[in-house]
C-alpha positions as CSV (number, residue, x, y, z in Angstrom):
1,M,-40.7,-115.8,55.1
2,N,-40.6,-118.0,58.4
3,N,-38.3,-120.4,56.6
4,L,-36.0,-117.5,55.6
5,L,-35.9,-116.3,59.0
6,N,-35.1,-119.6,60.6
7,R,-32.3,-120.0,58.1
8,W,-30.9,-116.6,59.1
9,K,-31.0,-117.4,62.8
10,A,-29.3,-120.7,62.2
11,A,-26.5,-119.1,59.9
12,D,-22.9,-118.8,61.0
13,P,-22.6,-115.6,63.0
14,A,-19.5,-114.7,61.1
15,F,-21.3,-115.1,57.9
16,K,-24.3,-113.1,59.1
17,A,-21.8,-110.2,60.0
18,F,-20.1,-110.4,56.6
19,L,-23.3,-110.4,54.8
20,L,-24.7,-107.3,56.6
21,G,-21.4,-105.5,55.8
22,V,-21.7,-106.4,52.3
23,F,-25.2,-104.8,52.3
24,F,-24.1,-101.5,53.5
25,L,-21.0,-101.5,51.2
26,G,-23.5,-102.3,48.4
27,I,-25.6,-99.3,49.2
28,N,-22.5,-97.2,48.5
29,A,-22.0,-99.2,45.1
30,G,-25.6,-98.3,44.1
31,V,-25.2,-94.7,44.9
32,L,-21.9,-94.3,42.9
33,S,-23.0,-96.5,39.8
34,S,-26.0,-94.3,39.4
35,A,-24.6,-90.8,40.1
36,F,-20.9,-90.8,39.2
37,N,-21.1,-90.2,35.5
38,N,-23.7,-87.4,35.8
39,Y,-21.6,-86.0,38.7
40,L,-18.6,-85.7,36.3
41,N,-20.6,-84.3,33.6
42,D,-22.4,-81.7,35.7
43,S,-19.6,-80.7,38.0
44,F,-16.5,-80.7,35.5
45,S,-18.0,-80.8,31.9
46,L,-15.6,-83.4,30.8
47,T,-15.3,-84.2,27.1
48,S,-15.5,-87.9,25.8
49,K,-11.7,-88.0,25.4
50,Q,-11.2,-86.7,29.0
51,R,-13.8,-89.1,30.4
52,G,-11.8,-92.0,28.7
53,F,-8.5,-90.7,30.2
54,L,-10.0,-90.3,33.7
55,E,-10.4,-94.1,33.8
56,F,-6.6,-94.5,34.2
57,P,-6.4,-92.9,37.7
58,R,-9.6,-94.4,38.5
59,E,-8.5,-98.0,37.7
60,L,-5.0,-97.6,39.0
61,P,-5.9,-98.8,42.6
62,G,-7.3,-102.0,40.9
63,F,-3.9,-102.4,39.2
64,L,-2.2,-101.9,42.5
65,V,-4.3,-104.5,44.3
66,I,-1.5,-107.3,44.3
67,F,0.8,-104.7,46.1
68,M,-2.0,-103.7,48.6
69,T,-2.7,-107.4,49.4
70,G,1.1,-108.1,49.5
71,L,1.4,-105.5,52.3
72,L,-1.6,-106.9,54.0
73,A,-0.5,-110.6,53.5
74,A,-0.2,-111.5,57.2
75,V,-3.4,-109.7,58.2
76,P,-6.6,-111.7,58.3
77,V,-8.8,-111.1,55.3
78,R,-11.8,-110.1,57.6
79,R,-9.6,-107.0,58.5
80,W,-9.1,-106.2,54.8
81,A,-12.9,-105.9,54.7
82,V,-12.7,-103.2,57.5
83,I,-10.0,-101.3,55.4
84,T,-12.3,-101.3,52.4
85,G,-15.1,-99.8,54.3
86,L,-13.1,-97.0,55.7
87,L,-11.3,-96.1,52.5
88,T,-14.6,-96.0,50.5
89,A,-16.2,-93.9,53.2
90,V,-13.4,-91.3,53.3
91,G,-13.2,-91.3,49.5
92,V,-16.9,-90.7,48.8
93,A,-17.2,-88.2,51.5
94,G,-14.4,-86.2,49.8
95,L,-16.1,-86.4,46.3
96,G,-19.2,-84.9,47.9
97,F,-17.9,-82.2,50.1
98,L,-14.1,-81.6,49.5
99,S,-13.9,-81.4,45.7
100,P,-13.9,-77.9,44.5
101,G,-11.6,-78.6,41.7
102,Y,-10.7,-81.5,39.3
103,N,-7.4,-82.2,40.9
104,L,-8.7,-82.6,44.4
105,M,-11.6,-84.8,43.1
106,L,-8.9,-87.2,41.7
107,V,-7.4,-87.6,45.3
108,W,-10.8,-88.7,46.7
109,M,-11.6,-90.7,43.8
110,L,-8.3,-92.7,44.3
111,L,-9.3,-93.5,47.8
112,W,-12.8,-94.5,46.9
113,S,-11.4,-96.8,44.1
114,A,-8.8,-98.3,46.4
115,G,-11.5,-99.5,48.8
116,S,-13.7,-100.7,46.1
117,H,-11.1,-102.8,44.3
118,L,-9.6,-104.4,47.5
119,F,-13.1,-105.6,48.2
120,M,-12.9,-107.6,45.0
121,T,-10.5,-109.8,46.6
122,V,-12.1,-109.8,50.0
123,E,-15.6,-111.0,48.5
124,S,-14.1,-113.9,46.5
125,V,-11.8,-115.1,49.3
126,M,-14.5,-114.7,52.0
127,G,-17.3,-116.2,49.9
128,L,-15.2,-119.4,49.2
129,R,-14.4,-119.4,53.0
130,F,-18.1,-119.6,53.8
131,A,-19.1,-122.0,51.2
132,K,-19.7,-125.8,51.4
133,E,-17.9,-128.0,48.9
134,G,-19.8,-128.2,45.7
135,G,-21.7,-125.0,46.5
136,Q,-19.2,-122.2,46.1
137,G,-21.1,-120.8,43.1
138,R,-24.3,-120.6,45.0
139,R,-22.6,-119.0,47.9
140,L,-20.8,-116.3,45.8
141,G,-24.1,-115.8,44.2
142,Q,-25.8,-115.2,47.4
143,I,-23.2,-112.5,48.4
144,S,-23.4,-110.8,45.0
145,G,-27.3,-111.0,45.3
146,M,-27.0,-109.2,48.6
147,T,-24.8,-106.4,46.9
148,N,-27.4,-106.0,44.3
149,F,-30.2,-106.0,46.9
150,A,-28.5,-103.1,48.6
151,A,-27.7,-101.3,45.3
152,I,-31.5,-101.0,45.0
153,A,-31.5,-98.8,48.1
154,G,-28.5,-96.8,46.9
155,A,-30.0,-96.2,43.4
156,G,-33.4,-95.4,44.8
157,F,-31.9,-92.9,47.1
158,V,-30.2,-91.2,44.2
159,W,-33.5,-91.2,42.3
160,V,-35.4,-89.6,45.2
161,M,-32.7,-87.0,45.7
162,A,-32.8,-86.2,42.0
163,K,-36.4,-85.4,42.2
164,A,-36.3,-83.7,45.5
165,A,-32.6,-82.0,46.0
166,G,-32.1,-80.7,42.5
167,P,-28.3,-79.6,42.2
168,A,-27.7,-80.9,45.7
169,V,-28.3,-84.4,44.5
170,Y,-24.7,-85.2,44.7
171,K,-23.9,-83.9,48.1
172,W,-26.8,-85.8,49.7
173,S,-26.2,-89.0,47.7
174,F,-22.5,-89.0,48.5
175,A,-23.0,-88.4,52.2
176,A,-25.5,-91.3,52.4
177,A,-23.0,-93.5,50.4
178,A,-20.2,-92.5,52.9
179,A,-22.3,-93.1,56.1
180,A,-23.2,-96.6,54.6
181,S,-19.4,-97.5,53.9
182,A,-18.5,-96.5,57.6
183,A,-21.5,-98.8,58.8
184,S,-20.0,-101.7,56.7
185,A,-16.6,-101.2,58.4
186,L,-18.2,-101.4,61.8
187,L,-20.0,-104.6,60.8
188,F,-16.9,-106.1,59.3
189,A,-15.0,-105.4,62.5
190,R,-17.5,-107.5,64.4
191,I,-16.7,-110.6,62.4
192,P,-15.3,-113.2,64.9
193,G,-11.7,-114.5,64.6
194,G,-12.8,-117.7,62.9
195,G,-14.7,-115.9,60.2
196,G,-11.9,-115.0,57.9
197,E,-8.3,-116.2,57.1
198,A,-5.2,-114.5,56.4
199,A,-3.6,-114.9,53.1
200,P,-2.5,-118.4,54.1
201,G,1.2,-118.7,54.7
202,G,1.7,-115.0,54.2
203,K,2.0,-115.4,50.4
204,R,2.2,-112.2,48.6
205,F,2.5,-113.3,45.1
206,V,1.6,-116.6,43.1
207,F,2.0,-117.2,39.4
208,R,1.5,-120.8,37.9
209,W,1.1,-121.8,34.3
210,R,-1.7,-124.0,35.5
211,Y,-3.8,-120.8,36.1
212,K,-3.1,-119.5,32.7
213,W,-6.8,-119.5,31.4
214,Y,-7.9,-117.8,34.7
215,Y,-5.4,-115.0,33.9
216,L,-6.5,-114.7,30.4
217,L,-10.2,-114.5,31.3
218,N,-9.4,-111.8,33.8
219,I,-7.6,-109.8,30.9
220,L,-10.6,-110.2,28.6
221,F,-13.1,-109.3,31.3
222,G,-10.9,-106.1,32.2
223,A,-11.2,-104.9,28.6
224,R,-14.9,-105.7,28.2
225,K,-15.8,-104.4,31.7
226,Q,-14.2,-101.0,31.3
227,I,-15.7,-100.3,27.9
228,F,-19.2,-100.7,29.2
229,L,-18.4,-99.0,32.7
230,T,-17.2,-96.0,30.9
231,F,-18.7,-95.7,27.4
232,A,-22.1,-97.3,27.8
233,P,-23.3,-94.9,30.5
234,W,-21.4,-92.0,28.7
235,V,-23.4,-92.6,25.5
236,L,-26.9,-92.6,27.4
237,V,-25.7,-89.4,29.2
238,T,-24.1,-87.4,26.4
239,Q,-25.7,-88.8,23.2
240,Y,-29.2,-89.4,24.5
241,G,-29.5,-86.9,27.4
242,A,-30.1,-89.5,30.2
243,S,-30.7,-87.5,33.4
244,P,-29.4,-88.6,36.8
245,A,-32.9,-89.8,37.6
246,V,-32.9,-92.1,34.3
247,M,-29.5,-93.5,35.1
248,A,-30.6,-94.2,38.7
249,A,-33.7,-96.0,37.5
250,L,-31.7,-98.1,35.2
251,A,-29.3,-99.0,38.1
252,L,-32.3,-99.6,40.3
253,V,-33.8,-102.2,37.7
254,A,-30.4,-103.8,37.1
255,A,-30.0,-104.3,40.9
256,A,-33.4,-105.7,41.3
257,L,-33.0,-108.2,38.7
258,G,-29.4,-109.0,39.9
259,V,-30.7,-110.0,43.3
260,V,-32.3,-113.2,41.7
261,F,-30.0,-113.3,38.6
262,R,-26.8,-113.5,40.5
263,Q,-27.9,-116.2,42.8
264,T,-29.3,-118.2,39.9
265,F,-26.0,-117.7,38.0
266,G,-24.1,-119.1,40.9
267,A,-26.2,-122.1,41.3
268,L,-26.2,-122.7,37.5
269,T,-22.5,-122.5,37.5
270,D,-22.4,-125.2,40.2
271,R,-24.7,-127.4,38.1
272,I,-23.4,-127.0,34.4
273,G,-19.9,-125.8,34.9
274,E,-17.7,-122.7,34.3
275,R,-17.0,-123.4,30.6
276,R,-20.6,-123.2,29.3
277,M,-21.2,-120.0,31.4
278,F,-18.1,-118.4,29.8
279,M,-19.5,-119.3,26.4
280,A,-22.8,-118.0,27.0
281,D,-21.4,-114.7,28.2
282,A,-19.2,-114.2,25.0
283,V,-22.4,-114.7,22.9
284,I,-24.3,-112.3,24.9
285,L,-21.6,-109.7,24.8
286,L,-21.7,-109.9,20.9
287,F,-25.4,-109.1,21.1
288,I,-24.7,-106.0,23.5
289,C,-22.0,-104.7,21.3
290,A,-24.2,-104.9,18.2
291,G,-27.0,-103.2,20.1
292,F,-24.8,-100.1,21.1
293,A,-23.2,-99.8,17.7
294,F,-26.0,-100.1,15.5
295,S,-29.3,-99.3,17.4
296,T,-30.9,-95.9,18.2
297,F,-33.9,-97.3,19.7
298,L,-33.6,-96.0,23.3
299,P,-35.7,-98.6,25.1
300,L,-33.5,-101.4,23.4
301,L,-30.3,-99.4,24.7
302,Y,-31.8,-99.3,28.2
303,V,-32.5,-103.2,28.2
304,I,-28.9,-104.0,26.9
305,F,-27.4,-101.6,29.3
306,I,-29.2,-103.6,32.1
307,L,-28.2,-106.9,30.6
308,D,-24.6,-106.1,30.5
309,N,-24.7,-105.1,34.1
310,L,-26.1,-108.4,35.0
311,M,-23.5,-110.3,33.0
312,F,-20.8,-108.9,35.3
313,A,-21.9,-112.0,37.4
314,T,-19.3,-114.1,35.3
315,R,-16.9,-113.1,38.1
316,I,-18.6,-115.8,40.1
317,A,-17.7,-118.4,37.4
318,R,-14.1,-117.2,37.3
319,T,-13.8,-117.6,41.1
320,T,-15.2,-121.0,41.2
321,Y,-13.0,-122.0,38.4
322,L,-10.0,-120.9,40.2
323,N,-11.2,-122.7,43.2
324,R,-11.6,-125.9,41.1
325,I,-8.0,-125.7,39.7
326,V,-6.1,-124.2,42.6
327,E,-3.1,-126.3,43.6
328,E,-3.3,-125.4,47.4
329,R,-5.8,-123.1,49.3
330,S,-2.9,-120.6,50.2
331,H,-2.9,-119.6,46.5
332,I,-6.6,-118.3,46.4
333,A,-6.1,-114.9,47.9
334,P,-2.8,-113.9,46.1
335,T,-4.1,-115.4,42.8
336,V,-7.4,-113.6,43.0
337,S,-5.4,-110.5,43.7
338,F,-3.3,-110.9,40.8
339,G,-6.3,-111.6,38.6
340,V,-7.8,-108.2,39.7
341,T,-4.3,-106.6,39.0
342,I,-4.0,-107.9,35.4
343,D,-7.7,-107.1,34.9
344,H,-7.0,-103.5,35.7
345,A,-3.7,-103.3,33.8
346,V,-6.1,-103.6,30.6
347,S,-8.8,-101.4,32.3
348,M,-6.4,-98.5,32.6
349,S,-5.5,-98.5,28.9
350,I,-8.7,-99.4,27.3
351,P,-10.8,-96.3,28.2
352,A,-8.0,-93.9,26.9
353,A,-7.9,-96.0,23.7
354,G,-11.6,-96.0,23.4
355,G,-11.8,-92.2,24.0
356,L,-9.4,-91.7,21.1
357,L,-11.4,-94.0,19.0
358,W,-14.6,-92.2,20.0
359,A,-13.1,-88.8,19.1
360,A,-11.8,-89.8,15.7
361,Y,-14.7,-92.0,14.5
362,G,-17.6,-91.6,16.9
363,Y,-19.1,-93.8,19.6
364,R,-20.3,-96.7,17.4
365,A,-16.6,-97.6,16.6
366,V,-15.9,-98.2,20.2
367,F,-18.5,-100.9,20.4
368,I,-17.6,-102.4,17.1
369,A,-14.0,-102.8,18.3
370,A,-15.4,-104.2,21.5
371,S,-17.1,-107.0,19.7
372,L,-13.8,-108.7,19.0
373,L,-13.6,-109.3,22.8
374,S,-16.6,-111.6,22.5
375,V,-14.8,-113.6,19.8
376,A,-11.7,-113.8,22.0
377,G,-13.8,-114.8,25.0
378,F,-15.6,-117.5,23.3
379,L,-12.2,-119.0,22.1
380,A,-10.9,-118.9,25.7
381,A,-14.0,-120.5,27.0
382,L,-13.5,-123.4,24.6
383,A,-10.0,-124.0,26.1
384,V,-11.4,-124.1,29.7
385,D,-11.4,-127.5,31.3
386,D,-14.0,-127.5,34.2
387,N,-14.0,-131.3,34.6
388,R,-17.3,-131.6,33.2
389,R,-16.8,-132.7,29.8
390,K,-17.3,-136.5,29.2
391,A,-14.2,-138.6,29.0
392,A,-13.6,-140.7,26.0
393,P,-14.8,-144.3,26.5
394,Q,-12.0,-146.6,27.3
395,P,-11.7,-150.0,25.3
396,S,-12.9,-153.0,27.1
397,P,-10.1,-155.1,28.2
398,A,-9.5,-158.3,26.0
399,P,-11.1,-161.5,27.4
400,V,-8.8,-163.7,29.3
401,T,-8.8,-167.2,27.9
402,P,-7.5,-170.2,30.0
403,D,-4.3,-171.6,28.8
């Protein structure tokens, strides 16, 4: 403990301010990941098809990230972080207190989503900014671990409120989430001027053929992510009757494990390379799809639900892969933003298609279809060159003989 405190005291003040801001924003994420699906079900009684189509507007801000970051291209990234906190605070407060009807709920959901998606770029760019050479994965893992640690507090709060507040669980939970997001904005505002960087050179958009596998990995992740963010919890809530307390408990366990898992994932990425991590993710995804498609054993479904949450850590490997292949540092912020945009171009369409598939053939068909993503992800991983594969041995030069 003393060693940890000494390391914290010696850390860069800019990094400490950023990490504390990440903690409070992570509380917000913990609350929403635990309560949002139950909130929709209890407040608006959505069908599976409606739940699928709702992901289009919820993911729209992710698609528009490249335009948001383009508008902010001349503004330091540390200021983007402040904006994420404010947008998220206002949006979540609106969900809790100013959503008497479905249409108004959509407005507040869009604001919350805009802040959350903008932070995806902030987290990657600032994480690389604070990392030492060769330790990018470890640093990104630490930041993700802090998010998970904070999510424990958020999920734990929902769990307590579900037991104590009854129907008022959502108002209390969303009020706490909004307050935490506002606190994150204040902390991000304290980052010193040297603690962040503008999108260097004011670049708004970068597209390079060299980054093609990074783009493809983002597309595949967008499809995989959205199926499990939308339909995995929806299966547990609607097919197995999982209560807000159960969903909060699952989020709590996933967050607790993620504190260690994400840091380990980042360090392992530095050690063995992104290619192997992408391959492992594809294999694990196949197991997860099979579980949801063919198992009715509820404890197993809970385990693979948690496992899928943990494997979202592959974003760390995608970021370090981009950092490895990038042509110049000024490309990182706009390329990460473009990656988020193409990720969400897929994210907006997959849930609607999945909702139709569910309505026509049942929820198992959604996860059987999702298994194809694991095959595509494995093939994409084989194509990734992370500079760790051994080069072919070169022939020895022919001996030189004197004339």
